[in-house]
C-alpha angles and dihedrals in degrees: 000000000000121000092255093054125087135170110264124232103259091192088076091076108010126078101244093191090056090048090053089053091048101041105021130245095275096059094042091048088050088052093050126087135187106243114184092333093312123110108231131183104230105172144023119226104243109177141348134230110203105212108180103070129130113216115198141189096256103195094046090042093053095040089057091052094242119160128214108263116233099189136040093250090052089053092052091046091049091050091051090051091050091054090050088052091055095256132123111237102201148028114198116188119183105158113112109147112250087356093056111144097033094111086053093053089049091054092044091050092048089054094048088052093048099042098036105027130224095303094057090044093050093046091051091049093050094045094245088116124050124236084231094056118124091246094056094042090051091052093050091046089054090052088057087068085080103028100052109022109118112266095004098110129051106247092005127267090296090068096055098084092053100042112102112249093218098063105073098113092052091057093053097054130087094255127028105221092206098053103019090230113152126226126031109310087215135356099232142026126194107217147126128285094251088075090080090080090064091065123083128003101311093111136017102223132136088254099049114113126201113241144094123269110237092016107055097016127025135164146220129193116267098264124254119250095227116053090214098039126109119272108257129193130197117202148154128221151155128279124198123216135181119229099183127044100224129136094250091049091052090049092053092047092050087054093048089051092052125094092243093063110111099021092121092043091050091056094048126084106237134160086241101056111214122235119172123224093199110112091215096052112130105239092200085081088076090068098074109144092324131126115266091246090054092050092048092056093048091048091050092050089051093048092052091057093040092054093048092048090051091048093047093241100111112107133192121241109285098216091051090057091058130075108289094236089059106031102037128003134334130241087265090059098247125124112282123233095277096053093039089051089057090053092048088050096059091038085057093229089143137003113267091248090061093044092053092046090052092047091054091049091051092047092051091048092052091048089052091052091049094044 
């Protein structure tokens, strides 16, 4: 964006009340800024990336008689049973070049949201709550149930920081094409919804695995901590802004704000799988030319986000709400403190309490420099 460009106030020509009905108060509030004492809608929520999903090897899962866990304790109990049966419950893969650690921050954020709820999550995002607070430490400690329990992770926790984030589907199938190993390399993978495009024949990449979505690999939401608590969802997404107030720009933004936006994208196989955040979006668009089982999975992912948006329990990626040099990568294209902290966590360089204390100190220091 050049110095003479600025995001225009979309509320001048869009019905904000209708947008709140379509996208929910949380996303519209996130898209609104205070400009000179005036509240202005700056962006339109365009698509969602649901980040707290558990993909699993469906045939092996069902053959063993395993049931989908509905609570965190049930997930831990299931994992313990898998180890007793001679299976490896999880693959965690957090290596991603200069973005290494981001799958770890996604998992961490999902646990803060589940263990602490939306208020704790929002306070951590705004800086009103410290990374080192008891609520955040408790959430991370609960995550360690999966990361550090003996036999729970393929290769052990020490392998997580070096395992490529883009290979989850390979590890869930009967044969890993990279290693030739037979049988699922693990039974479950915690990852984001975009991973579905690396299954089947949509793309010929080194990470694409042969198999059918909904048949060979399926998913369930990462379980809630409290059996009676609200269903929460952590996700990322895209927001669309206008930088020039011209008639054609207004027309495009009206279209983007409408429930028909994304129908073509939803039917198209793309490395960035499209999921609408508009409550009126017609989910039949996800069918395209896909198998019924594939469509069913995409529709379920959409419905999970839709229900959370309607309930006010969908939350935007925490690291993306923070300054880039802290939450994502630095100007030198290395993982920032948040992502690096996640790598140090699984490498057991420091206890999680020390990592979180250091993260808070670094965040405060950066805010001081910016302030």
